[in-house]
N, C-alpha and C positions, 0 to 999 in steps of 0.2 A: 319778178315772177309772183303771181298772185297765189296766196295760200289757199289750200282746200279747207274751207270752213265747215264742210259736212262732218269732219272728224271731231268737232266741238259741240257739246251740248250746252244746256243752261248752266250758268254760274261757272262757266269755264271748265266743266268736267268733260273729259274726252269720252265720246261714245265708244271708243275701243275698250276703255276700262270697263264700261258697263257690259259690253259683250263678254269680256273675260269673266266678269262676276257671274253672268248668266250661265256660261259654260261650266264654271266651277260648281254652281248650285245644281246644275243638271247632272254632273258627274256624281255628286253626293247622293242625289235622288236615285240614280241608276244603281249605285252600290247598295243602297237600302232595299230597293226592289229585288235585286238579285239575292240578297241575304234572306228576305222573306220567302222568296220562291224556293231557295235551297232548303230552308227549314221545313216548308210545307212538304217538299219531296221526301225529306228524311222521315217526317211523321208518317207518310204513307208507307214507306219502307218498313218502319217499325210495326205499324198496324198489320201489314201483310205477314211479317215474321211471326207476330203474335197469333194470327189466324192459323198459320201453318203449324205452330207448335201444338195446337189442339189435336192435330192428327198424327203427331209423332211422340205423344206422351206415353204410349203403351196401353192406354185405356181402350178397350174394345167394346163397341156398341153396335149391334146389328151389322157387323163386318166379318168377313172370313179371316180366320187366323190359322197359322200353322204351328209347328212345335213351340211350346211355351206355356205361360200362365198369365192370368190377368183378372180383371173384374169387369162385370157388365151388369147394369141394372140392379146393383146391390148383391150380386152373386159372384162367387169365385169360379173361374174356369181353368181347366188344364188339358193340354193335348201333348201326348208323347207318341212319337212315331219312328219306326225303323223300317227302311225299305218301302218300295211302292210309293203311293201318294195318299195323303189324308188331309182333310180340311175340317175345321170346326167353325160353324156360324152361330152366333148368339142371336136369339130372338128376345122377345119381351120377357121380363121377370126371369124365371128359372128355365125358360125354354131354350133348347139348342138343337142343332143338327150336325151330325158328323157323316161325311161321305169318305169312303176309303177304297183303294184298289190295289190288289196284289201286295199287301203289306207283310213284312216280316213280323212286325208287331205294332199295334196301335192301342193306346189306352187313353180315353178322353171323356170329358163330361163337365158337369156343372154342379156346384154346391156351395161349400163354405170353407173358409180358412181363418181360424182353426175349426176343426170338427168338434163334436161333443157327443154326449149320450142322449141326443135329441131323438124325437120321433119324426121320421121323414115321410112325407107324402110324395108320390110320383105317379106319372102316367107315361107309359111307352106308347106313343101315338102311332108311329110307323116303324117297322123293323123289317128290312129286306136284305136279301143276299145271305152270306154266311158269316157267322160270328162264333165266339166262344162263351162270352159272359156279358150279361147286363145286370147291374145291381149296384150296391153301395160299395165304394172303393175308397181306401184312405191309408194314411200313414201316421205312425207315432215316432217320436225320437226318444232316446235314452230309456229303454232300448229302442233300436230301429226296428219297427214292425210294419209290414205291409198286410193289409187286411181286406177280405172280400166277404160280402154277403150276397150270394148269388140268387137273384130273383128270376132269372131266365138264363138257360144254358148252365154250364158248370165249369169250375176250375178244379183240377185234381190236386190232392195233397198226398203225401206218402205215409203220414202217421195219423191214425184216427184217435180222437179223444171224446167219443160219444156223440150225443145229439143235444139240441136245444130246441125247445118249443117257443114259438113267438108268432103273434099275429095270425093264429089259426093254422100255422104250418109247422112241420118238423124238419129241422135242418140237420144234415150230417156234418159233423165238425172234424176237420182235418188240419194238419199243419205240415209245413215243408220248409226246409232250410235252403236258402239260395246263397251260393258261395261265389264271391267276386262277380257280382252282377250289378247292372245299373240300378241306382236308387236315388232318392231325393238328396242324398249326401255323397253323390258320385258312386264310383265302383266300390261295393261293400259286401259284407256277408251279413245276412239278416234272416229272420224267420217270417213266414207268411202264416196268417190265420185265415182259414177258408170255411165258411158256412154255406153249404149247398142245399137249396130247395129246388129252384128252377121251374116252378109251375105257373108263373105269372102270365096273365093274358095281356095282349095289346089292347089299347083303347079303353082301359079300365083304370080307375084310381085305386092305388094300393098303398099300404103303410108298412114301414119298417121301424120297429121300436128298437133303436140301437142299444139302449141300456141293457136289454136282455142278452144281446150278443156280447157286449163288452164285459158284463158281469161274469158271463160264462168263460170268456177268454182269460179274465183275471184269475178265476178260481180253478179252472181246469186246463188252461192252455199250456202252462208250465214254463213259458218264456217271458212272463211279465207283460205289462202294457204301459207304454210310456206317455209322454206329453203329446197332446193332439197336434198334428200338422193338418194338412187339408183333408177334406172328406167330400166326395162327390157321388152323384148318380152317374155311373160310367158304363161305357161299352169297351170290351177288349176283344180283339180279333188278331190271330196270328197264323203263321204257316201259309202265306199267300192268299189269304181270304180277301173278298171284296164285298161291299154292301153299303148300307146307310141306315141311320136311325134318326128319328125326330122324337124327342122326349121332353118332359117337363118335370122339374123337381120343386118342392116347396117344404 
């Protein structure tokens, strides 16, 4: 029987062996290609996760927010709400909008954390619906104090301790003890300091010299004044009120 010579190559090397080597090299090449493709796919996944993390970091910029606190464009914001609905939207710099409907209570706005005895500028651009208070709102700790400087509307206190003159206005000074109520330290008993003027106009730049109010609270308030926590230009509305505000603080 004649041998099939086509299975032999030069120098007696079988073509079948060459074919095996070619297949072996091809397999290695395919494994390397698959590895590179898998690495590329992982890289895309990591990049996508990194992109998503920008939107879940808690930083709010020109986005609508509900209950909570955060920072936007170098300012601190806070929104507290019970009942009904309320949203806070951050604009550029110290600008913000709050819309609310049928709220049991809403307190929100924009400013700083921590606060200070700074001079604050503000403009209430638009104010519609019903509300109780627009002005400077903040907290201290040790002792725990909640404070209001009412530029529009009013907040009532049970005990008067005179008046304070500041920025061309006379504010009536009162205080009130809140017992087992919500606070920045959970349910607690604390005092409120409340300075009422309430005559600010919308669409006009105004100034609040906080040092005048704070010095008066320290000397006449009787409850001390602690370490600054946050301090914001805020709106408060309660007892089923609805409305909106667009304002800017600086």
